[in-house]
C-alpha positions as CSV (number, residue, x, y, z in Angstrom):
1,X,41.0,-34.2,19.0
2,X,42.9,-34.4,15.7
3,X,44.9,-37.6,16.0
4,X,42.4,-40.4,15.7
5,X,43.4,-44.0,15.1
6,X,41.7,-47.2,14.0
7,X,42.1,-48.5,17.4
8,X,40.5,-45.4,19.0
9,X,37.6,-45.6,16.7
10,X,37.1,-49.4,17.3
11,X,37.1,-48.7,21.1
12,X,34.5,-45.9,20.6
13,X,32.4,-48.2,18.6
14,X,32.8,-51.2,21.1
15,X,31.5,-48.9,23.7
16,X,28.7,-47.5,21.7
17,X,27.4,-51.1,21.2
18,X,27.8,-51.8,25.0
19,X,25.9,-48.8,25.9
20,X,23.0,-49.5,23.7
21,X,22.7,-53.2,25.1
22,X,22.5,-51.5,28.6
23,X,19.8,-48.9,27.8
24,X,16.4,-49.9,29.3
25,X,13.9,-51.7,27.0
26,X,11.4,-49.6,25.4
27,X,7.8,-50.0,26.6
28,X,4.6,-49.3,25.0
29,X,2.8,-46.4,26.3
30,X,-0.7,-46.6,27.7
31,X,-0.6,-50.1,29.2
32,X,-0.6,-50.6,33.1
33,X,-1.6,-53.0,35.6
34,X,-4.2,-52.3,38.3
35,X,-3.1,-55.3,40.2
36,X,-1.5,-54.7,43.4
37,X,2.2,-55.1,43.8
38,X,3.2,-58.7,45.0
39,X,5.7,-59.2,47.9
40,X,7.9,-62.2,47.5
41,X,9.3,-63.9,50.6
42,X,12.4,-65.9,50.8
43,X,10.7,-69.1,51.1
44,X,9.0,-68.3,47.8
45,X,12.4,-68.1,46.2
46,X,14.0,-71.3,47.5
47,X,14.7,-73.7,44.5
48,X,14.3,-71.1,41.9
49,X,17.0,-70.1,39.6
50,X,18.4,-66.7,40.4
51,X,17.8,-63.8,38.0
52,X,20.8,-62.8,36.0
53,X,22.7,-59.8,37.2
54,X,22.3,-56.7,35.0
55,X,24.7,-53.9,34.6
56,X,23.5,-50.6,35.7
57,X,22.3,-48.0,33.2
58,X,25.0,-46.2,31.3
59,X,26.2,-42.8,32.4
60,X,25.2,-39.7,30.7
61,X,28.7,-39.2,29.3
62,X,28.6,-42.6,27.8
63,X,25.3,-42.1,26.2
64,X,26.6,-38.7,24.6
65,X,29.7,-40.6,23.3
66,X,27.5,-43.2,21.7
67,X,25.3,-40.5,20.2
68,X,28.6,-38.9,18.7
69,X,29.9,-42.2,17.4
70,X,26.8,-43.8,15.8
71,X,26.6,-41.2,12.8
72,X,30.1,-42.3,11.9
73,X,28.5,-45.4,10.5
74,X,26.6,-43.1,8.0
75,X,29.8,-42.2,6.4
76,X,30.4,-45.8,5.2
77,X,28.9,-48.0,2.4
78,X,26.0,-50.1,3.8
79,X,28.1,-53.4,3.7
80,X,30.9,-51.8,5.2
81,X,28.8,-50.2,8.0
82,X,27.1,-53.5,8.6
83,X,30.5,-55.5,9.1
84,X,31.9,-52.6,11.4
85,X,28.8,-52.4,13.6
86,X,28.5,-56.3,13.8
87,X,32.2,-56.6,14.8
88,X,31.8,-53.8,17.3
89,X,28.7,-55.6,18.9
90,X,31.2,-58.6,19.5
91,X,29.8,-60.8,17.0
92,X,32.3,-63.6,15.7
93,X,33.8,-63.3,12.3
94,X,32.2,-66.6,11.3
95,X,28.7,-65.3,11.5
96,X,29.6,-62.0,10.0
97,X,31.2,-63.6,7.0
98,X,28.3,-66.0,6.6
99,X,25.7,-63.2,6.9
100,X,27.4,-60.9,4.3
101,X,28.6,-63.7,2.0
102,X,32.3,-62.7,2.1
103,X,35.4,-64.8,2.9
104,X,37.1,-63.9,6.3
105,X,39.9,-62.0,4.5
106,X,37.6,-59.8,2.4
107,X,35.3,-59.2,5.3
108,X,38.2,-58.1,7.3
109,X,39.6,-55.9,4.7
110,X,36.0,-54.3,4.5
111,X,36.1,-53.8,8.5
112,X,39.6,-52.3,8.5
113,X,38.7,-49.9,5.5
114,X,35.6,-48.8,7.2
115,X,37.7,-47.9,10.4
116,X,40.3,-46.2,8.2
117,X,37.7,-44.2,6.5
118,X,36.1,-43.0,9.8
119,X,39.7,-42.1,11.0
120,X,40.2,-40.3,7.7
121,X,37.2,-38.2,8.2
122,X,37.7,-37.5,12.0
123,X,41.0,-36.3,11.3
124,X,39.5,-33.3,9.2
125,X,40.4,-34.7,5.8
126,X,37.9,-34.8,3.0
127,X,36.6,-38.3,1.7
128,X,39.4,-39.6,-0.5
129,X,38.0,-39.9,-4.3
130,X,39.6,-42.5,-6.4
131,X,41.5,-44.1,-3.6
132,X,41.2,-47.9,-3.2
133,X,40.7,-49.8,0.0
134,X,44.2,-51.0,0.4
135,X,45.8,-47.6,-0.6
136,X,43.7,-46.0,2.1
137,X,44.6,-48.4,4.7
138,X,48.4,-48.2,3.5
139,X,48.4,-44.5,3.8
140,X,47.0,-44.6,7.4
141,X,49.6,-47.3,8.3
142,X,52.3,-45.1,6.8
143,X,51.2,-42.1,8.6
144,X,51.2,-44.0,11.9
145,X,54.8,-45.2,11.3
146,X,55.9,-41.7,10.5
147,X,54.6,-40.6,14.0
148,X,56.1,-43.4,15.8
């Protein structure tokens, strides 16, 4: 695939965050219970709040796509990677801005630059040296408009 777009990268990172949430919790090894399993009857459950529904575990293909997408964050500066990942995890802009100490417009620019840099690398180009954030974003927008 040689024609990645920021929207495709964003979608893949959102899927990776969702897959991580659906993976089973890690348990410590060596701990077990010798107590017998208890059987719960219907009358025991009356009046209790139901347990929340959980999504099934992710498929093997989804886990493979997640494993392929997570190293993309290593291509970014730590601040950009933090913003991109927190946004992919579904966090609101207000809490992201508060945690990284940037204004909304600056955080959005870091996020968009991070996506554009990942697209740049996935499309087989070397990391641009001496190119500013806005210039790289503009180059990708211009390339997208030429293709349309």
